[in-house]
Backbone as CSV, one residue per row, in Angstrom:
resi,resn,N_x,N_y,N_z,CA_x,CA_y,CA_z,C_x,C_y,C_z
1,MET,0.844,-1.175,0.000,0.000,0.000,0.000,0.886,1.234,0.000
2,ALA,0.653,2.137,-0.929,1.453,3.352,-1.030,0.777,4.467,-0.229
3,LEU,1.603,5.255,0.415,1.100,6.365,1.219,1.612,7.653,0.616
4,GLY,0.727,8.532,0.201,1.129,9.798,-0.409,1.406,10.851,0.649
5,LEU,2.460,11.611,0.473,2.809,12.669,1.409,2.719,14.010,0.710
6,SER,2.366,15.019,1.456,2.274,16.372,0.927,3.014,17.312,1.856
7,PHE,3.827,18.192,1.315,4.573,19.144,2.115,4.066,20.549,1.806
8,ALA,3.858,21.332,2.842,3.402,22.707,2.668,4.563,23.587,2.236
9,GLN,4.255,24.567,1.429,5.269,25.513,0.965,5.125,26.790,1.781
10,THR,6.241,27.316,2.303,6.173,28.473,3.176,6.147,29.785,2.407
11,GLN,6.647,29.835,1.209,6.650,31.067,0.440,5.309,31.203,-0.286
12,ALA,4.774,32.393,-0.302,3.496,32.642,-0.952,3.709,33.521,-2.179
13,ILE,2.887,33.302,-3.185,2.974,34.139,-4.379,1.802,35.105,-4.445
14,ASN,0.922,35.060,-3.468,-0.238,35.934,-3.412,-0.190,36.770,-2.144
15,GLY,-1.110,37.701,-2.020,-1.235,38.514,-0.822,-2.643,38.397,-0.273
16,SER,-2.920,39.097,0.824,-4.257,39.085,1.397,-4.569,40.438,2.018
17,ILE,-5.856,40.679,2.184,-6.331,41.909,2.818,-7.269,41.490,3.943
18,ARG,-7.042,42.073,5.116,-7.917,41.788,6.255,-8.173,43.086,6.987
19,GLY,-9.128,43.052,7.896,-9.411,44.252,8.664,-10.641,44.094,9.524
20,ARG,-11.067,45.221,10.085,-12.241,45.242,10.957,-13.067,46.471,10.618
21,VAL,-14.369,46.282,10.553,-15.299,47.371,10.256,-15.972,47.777,11.561
22,THR,-15.882,49.078,11.900,-16.462,49.587,13.142,-17.310,50.824,12.863
23,ASP,-18.141,51.175,13.845,-18.928,52.404,13.765,-18.186,53.513,14.511
24,PRO,-18.728,54.746,14.567,-18.011,55.832,15.243,-17.714,55.573,16.724
25,ALA,-18.497,54.731,17.385,-18.266,54.414,18.800,-17.245,53.294,18.972
26,GLY,-16.784,52.712,17.886,-15.806,51.626,17.958,-16.432,50.249,18.046
27,ALA,-17.751,50.172,17.948,-18.439,48.879,17.984,-18.361,48.209,16.619
28,ALA,-18.415,46.891,16.615,-18.334,46.125,15.371,-19.547,46.381,14.493
29,VAL,-19.318,46.375,13.173,-20.391,46.492,12.186,-20.452,45.155,11.443
30,PRO,-21.414,44.299,11.797,-21.515,43.009,11.111,-22.174,43.145,9.743
31,ALA,-21.894,42.202,8.871,-22.504,42.091,7.534,-22.257,43.314,6.655
32,ALA,-21.127,43.995,6.845,-20.753,45.086,5.939,-20.153,44.457,4.685
33,ALA,-20.517,44.981,3.530,-20.004,44.466,2.260,-18.608,45.024,2.017
34,VAL,-17.631,44.131,1.787,-16.258,44.526,1.508,-15.909,44.011,0.114
35,VAL,-15.520,44.929,-0.778,-15.195,44.574,-2.161,-13.783,45.050,-2.462
36,VAL,-12.939,44.155,-2.988,-11.597,44.543,-3.445,-11.583,44.463,-4.957
37,ASN,-10.942,45.456,-5.574,-10.916,45.530,-7.023,-9.525,45.951,-7.476
38,ASN,-8.932,45.158,-8.365,-7.664,45.511,-8.987,-8.008,46.218,-10.289
39,ILE,-7.823,47.541,-10.325,-8.211,48.344,-11.483,-7.441,47.923,-12.735
40,ALA,-6.165,47.570,-12.581,-5.331,47.230,-13.735,-5.789,45.955,-14.433
41,THR,-6.259,44.977,-13.658,-6.627,43.693,-14.251,-8.130,43.444,-14.282
42,GLY,-8.899,44.229,-13.519,-10.335,44.006,-13.443,-10.725,42.914,-12.470
43,PHE,-9.759,42.358,-11.747,-10.029,41.292,-10.780,-10.810,41.865,-9.608
44,THR,-11.909,41.209,-9.225,-12.740,41.655,-8.113,-13.098,40.471,-7.229
45,ARG,-13.086,40.701,-5.929,-13.535,39.696,-4.973,-14.249,40.422,-3.850
46,ASP,-15.296,39.800,-3.295,-16.045,40.442,-2.221,-16.303,39.468,-1.079
47,THR,-16.618,40.043,0.071,-16.949,39.273,1.263,-17.777,40.161,2.172
48,GLN,-18.151,39.643,3.324,-18.847,40.430,4.334,-18.111,40.308,5.662
49,SER,-18.250,41.345,6.489,-17.659,41.280,7.825,-18.489,40.329,8.686
50,ASN,-17.818,39.668,9.637,-18.519,38.725,10.504,-19.191,39.470,11.670
51,ASP,-19.708,38.742,12.650,-20.418,39.357,13.777,-19.545,40.290,14.602
52,GLU,-18.220,40.061,14.612,-17.296,40.931,15.341,-16.730,42.034,14.444
53,GLY,-17.182,42.111,13.193,-16.740,43.148,12.272,-15.496,42.795,11.485
54,TYR,-14.920,41.622,11.687,-13.681,41.243,11.001,-13.971,40.646,9.625
55,PHE,-13.024,40.857,8.701,-13.103,40.244,7.383,-11.696,39.872,6.935
56,VAL,-11.602,38.867,6.071,-10.344,38.423,5.474,-10.619,38.043,4.031
57,ILE,-9.769,38.546,3.135,-9.838,38.152,1.722,-8.455,37.613,1.362
58,PRO,-8.278,36.288,1.399,-6.962,35.685,1.156,-6.702,35.420,-0.318
59,ASN,-5.462,35.043,-0.615,-5.047,34.573,-1.940,-5.385,35.546,-3.070
60,LEU,-5.025,36.806,-2.867,-5.232,37.813,-3.911,-3.977,37.913,-4.766
61,PRO,-4.118,37.953,-6.088,-2.945,38.143,-6.939,-2.269,39.484,-6.625
62,ILE,-0.945,39.534,-6.757,-0.226,40.768,-6.439,-0.691,41.892,-7.359
63,GLY,-0.653,43.107,-6.818,-1.096,44.267,-7.578,-1.588,45.366,-6.656
64,THR,-2.188,46.388,-7.244,-2.720,47.521,-6.502,-4.240,47.435,-6.496
65,TYR,-4.832,47.535,-5.308,-6.260,47.329,-5.136,-6.957,48.563,-4.580
66,THR,-8.256,48.635,-4.846,-9.162,49.575,-4.195,-10.088,48.736,-3.323
67,VAL,-10.187,49.094,-2.031,-11.029,48.370,-1.090,-12.219,49.263,-0.752
68,THR,-13.435,48.766,-1.022,-14.655,49.522,-0.763,-15.455,48.805,0.320
69,ILE,-15.868,49.571,1.352,-16.652,49.021,2.454,-17.988,49.758,2.486
70,LYS,-19.096,48.982,2.431,-20.444,49.561,2.399,-21.323,48.894,3.444
71,LYS,-22.192,49.703,4.032,-23.224,49.194,4.942,-24.344,50.222,4.961
72,GLU,-25.568,49.765,4.838,-26.707,50.672,4.823,-26.759,51.472,6.122
73,GLY,-26.949,52.778,5.980,-26.994,53.667,7.127,-25.649,54.305,7.447
74,PHE,-24.609,53.881,6.732,-23.268,54.424,6.926,-22.746,54.974,5.606
75,GLU,-21.763,55.862,5.690,-21.093,56.354,4.498,-20.221,55.244,3.917
76,THR,-20.123,55.199,2.594,-19.254,54.228,1.934,-17.811,54.682,2.085
77,GLN,-16.943,53.760,2.443,-15.514,54.084,2.575,-14.759,53.397,1.452
78,ARG,-13.900,54.157,0.759,-13.107,53.609,-0.336,-11.630,53.875,-0.056
79,ASN,-10.819,52.809,0.052,-9.369,52.901,0.256,-8.687,52.577,-1.063
80,GLN,-8.014,53.563,-1.637,-7.351,53.358,-2.921,-5.854,53.181,-2.726
81,GLY,-5.213,52.531,-3.672,-3.760,52.398,-3.653,-3.251,51.387,-2.651
82,VAL,-4.007,50.334,-2.375,-3.561,49.274,-1.473,-2.693,48.322,-2.290
83,VAL,-1.382,48.332,-2.026,-0.428,47.558,-2.823,-0.132,46.234,-2.135
84,LEU,-0.316,45.142,-2.867,0.006,43.807,-2.361,1.166,43.234,-3.149
85,ASP,2.194,42.811,-2.429,3.303,42.078,-3.019,3.174,40.627,-2.587
86,ALA,4.023,39.787,-3.104,3.970,38.360,-2.792,4.165,38.138,-1.301
87,GLY,3.249,37.405,-0.692,3.348,37.041,0.715,3.040,38.159,1.690
88,THR,2.459,39.266,1.250,2.159,40.371,2.156,0.674,40.400,2.502
89,GLU,0.374,41.112,3.587,-1.000,41.242,4.054,-1.262,42.699,4.381
90,ALA,-2.285,43.286,3.771,-2.667,44.673,4.061,-3.782,44.649,5.091
91,VAL,-3.724,45.588,6.026,-4.737,45.685,7.070,-5.518,46.976,6.865
92,ILE,-6.828,46.844,6.719,-7.721,47.977,6.512,-8.584,48.131,7.760
93,GLU,-8.543,49.305,8.367,-9.410,49.602,9.501,-10.556,50.444,8.973
94,GLY,-11.720,49.825,8.811,-12.876,50.496,8.242,-13.729,51.143,9.314
95,ALA,-13.383,52.370,9.692,-14.170,53.121,10.661,-15.241,53.895,9.899
96,LEU,-16.444,53.319,9.829,-17.519,53.928,9.058,-18.185,55.050,9.840
97,LYS,-18.570,56.092,9.121,-19.287,57.212,9.722,-20.769,57.072,9.398
98,VAL,-21.613,57.504,10.338,-23.045,57.470,10.109,-23.368,58.499,9.033
99,GLY,-24.193,58.105,8.085,-24.517,59.022,7.006,-25.591,58.462,6.112
100,ALA,-25.871,59.205,5.074,-26.848,58.766,4.091,-26.258,57.637,3.261
101,VAL,-27.100,56.879,2.645,-26.657,55.731,1.867,-25.793,56.157,0.693
102,SER,-26.021,57.336,0.125,-25.308,57.753,-1.068,-23.993,58.475,-0.776
103,THR,-23.665,58.730,0.481,-22.434,59.426,0.827,-21.243,58.492,0.679
104,THR,-20.154,58.978,0.047,-18.951,58.186,-0.159,-17.748,58.933,0.403
105,VAL,-16.891,58.227,1.151,-15.656,58.805,1.686,-14.502,58.214,0.897
106,GLU,-13.673,59.049,0.275,-12.511,58.598,-0.487,-11.279,58.703,0.397
107,VAL,-10.568,57.618,0.589,-9.317,57.611,1.328,-8.206,57.433,0.314
108,THR,-7.367,58.466,0.137,-6.274,58.367,-0.825,-5.006,58.010,-0.094
109,GLY,-4.284,57.105,-0.503,-3.098,56.635,0.214,-3.338,55.193,0.602
110,GLY,-2.343,54.414,0.409,-2.464,52.987,0.624,-2.535,52.608,2.081
111,ALA,-2.997,51.415,2.306,-3.040,50.865,3.652,-1.648,50.358,4.023
112,PRO,-1.300,50.420,5.294,-0.002,49.898,5.678,0.043,48.380,5.486
113,VAL,1.135,47.902,4.917,1.295,46.471,4.696,2.122,45.921,5.847
114,ILE,1.502,45.011,6.591,2.207,44.388,7.701,2.256,42.890,7.465
115,GLU,3.171,42.261,8.128,3.337,40.829,7.962,3.492,40.171,9.334
116,PRO,2.419,40.133,10.139,2.548,39.581,11.480,2.760,38.074,11.511
117,SER,2.346,37.388,10.450,2.444,35.934,10.456,3.694,35.406,9.768
118,ARG,4.522,36.293,9.204,5.718,35.838,8.488,6.940,35.932,9.371
119,ILE,7.781,34.932,9.271,9.043,34.969,10.002,10.228,35.050,9.053
120,SER,9.964,34.965,7.773,11.039,35.075,6.796,10.829,36.334,5.972
121,THR,11.865,36.720,5.266,11.742,37.902,4.427,11.580,37.478,2.980
122,GLY,10.979,38.310,2.204,10.776,38.005,0.800,10.498,39.287,0.056
123,ARG,10.442,39.171,-1.262,10.150,40.345,-2.066,9.660,39.899,-3.424
124,THR,9.184,40.834,-4.199,8.713,40.568,-5.544,9.879,40.742,-6.515
125,ILE,10.025,39.795,-7.425,11.105,39.829,-8.404,10.716,40.803,-9.511
126,SER,11.609,41.748,-9.842,11.322,42.735,-10.877,11.526,42.124,-12.266
127,GLN,10.960,42.793,-13.254,11.084,42.315,-14.638,12.543,42.316,-15.085
128,MET,13.331,43.315,-14.673,14.737,43.377,-15.052,15.505,42.187,-14.464
129,GLU,15.177,41.801,-13.221,15.853,40.651,-12.620,15.508,39.356,-13.356
130,VAL,14.259,39.224,-13.776,13.861,38.035,-14.531,14.605,37.978,-15.857
131,ASP,14.715,39.126,-16.540,15.399,39.167,-17.834,16.890,38.867,-17.716
132,ASN,17.507,39.200,-16.591,18.952,39.032,-16.434,19.368,37.673,-15.887
133,LEU,18.433,36.837,-15.467,18.790,35.527,-14.949,18.850,34.505,-16.087
134,PRO,19.754,33.546,-15.963,19.960,32.584,-17.050,18.919,31.462,-17.071
135,LEU,17.679,31.803,-17.301,16.625,30.807,-17.449,16.168,30.813,-18.905
136,THR,16.088,29.664,-19.477,15.680,29.592,-20.875,14.208,29.932,-21.056
137,SER,13.380,29.671,-20.052,11.946,29.888,-20.206,11.512,31.287,-19.810
138,ARG,12.296,32.014,-19.013,11.932,33.329,-18.485,10.623,33.258,-17.687
139,ASN,10.366,32.110,-17.087,9.172,31.891,-16.279,9.536,32.097,-14.809
140,PRO,9.046,33.169,-14.151,9.451,33.428,-12.771,9.016,32.347,-11.793
141,TYR,8.008,31.541,-12.130,7.595,30.466,-11.231,8.660,29.374,-11.123
142,ASN,9.600,29.323,-12.080,10.684,28.353,-11.995,11.648,28.679,-10.862
143,PHE,11.637,29.931,-10.384,12.519,30.303,-9.278,12.182,29.546,-7.999
144,VAL,10.957,29.056,-7.885,10.572,28.321,-6.690,11.425,27.059,-6.545
145,LEU,11.948,26.541,-7.657,12.782,25.339,-7.598,14.109,25.590,-6.895
146,PHE,14.510,26.862,-6.748,15.763,27.186,-6.083,15.612,27.261,-4.564
147,GLN,14.396,27.155,-4.036,14.161,27.263,-2.598,14.521,25.953,-1.901
148,PRO,15.020,26.028,-0.683,15.351,24.805,0.055,14.112,23.947,0.281
149,GLY,14.254,22.663,0.103,13.174,21.725,0.356,12.151,21.616,-0.762
150,VAL,12.359,22.313,-1.874,11.428,22.249,-2.995,12.041,21.383,-4.080
151,SER,11.278,20.456,-4.575,11.762,19.620,-5.664,10.748,19.659,-6.796
152,GLY,11.209,19.403,-7.980,10.338,19.425,-9.146,10.771,18.376,-10.127
153,HIS,10.057,18.278,-11.189,10.410,17.336,-12.243,10.364,18.075,-13.575
154,PRO,11.176,17.628,-14.534,11.238,18.318,-15.830,9.887,18.309,-16.531
155,ASN,9.531,19.449,-17.081,8.296,19.555,-17.836,8.527,20.596,-18.939
156,PRO,8.822,20.161,-20.139,9.146,21.113,-21.214,7.978,22.035,-21.561
157,GLU,6.730,21.626,-21.296,5.587,22.473,-21.605,5.564,23.708,-20.711
158,LEU,6.012,23.583,-19.482,6.027,24.714,-18.555,7.360,25.409,-18.530
159,GLY,8.307,24.972,-19.318,9.594,25.617,-19.369,10.529,25.249,-18.247
160,VAL,10.249,24.157,-17.509,11.138,23.714,-16.441,12.228,22.884,-17.096
161,PRO,13.474,23.335,-16.997,14.552,22.619,-17.694,14.824,21.254,-17.056
162,ALA,15.269,20.309,-17.875,15.653,18.982,-17.393,17.003,19.080,-16.710
163,TRP,17.178,18.388,-15.626,18.439,18.450,-14.874,19.373,17.388,-15.376
């Protein structure tokens, strides 16, 4: 009988956005609609805050996002310029103000990117670095094969060179 094993990978190629939605008194706002939108790619994902006002949107492709928080009876809050790099997490504190349904608050300036759950350092590889490395496929996902504990097998369709 064969037993299959799976190993988790510690490096992430995506980012996430999390936060808490509160009212002016600091109380949680449950069931607030949270929408993230990458203007450059058109990628959109939405969720709602839970009973304690918290929300998490994991596994977002890297890029710059606009985060919109809406709840009936409150002003809409829009956070623009939220930049996600590989393995990073942006924290949005959605302090909603009481207002009419049609009122919108624009927040210009990105959210601070923190990494409370990471113990290693990482960064996004630039296009110039990809062009200057001696890879025949120019596929940045092949760089994962250089990480300790990662193994792969040759696949000419994906540009992974044979060893």
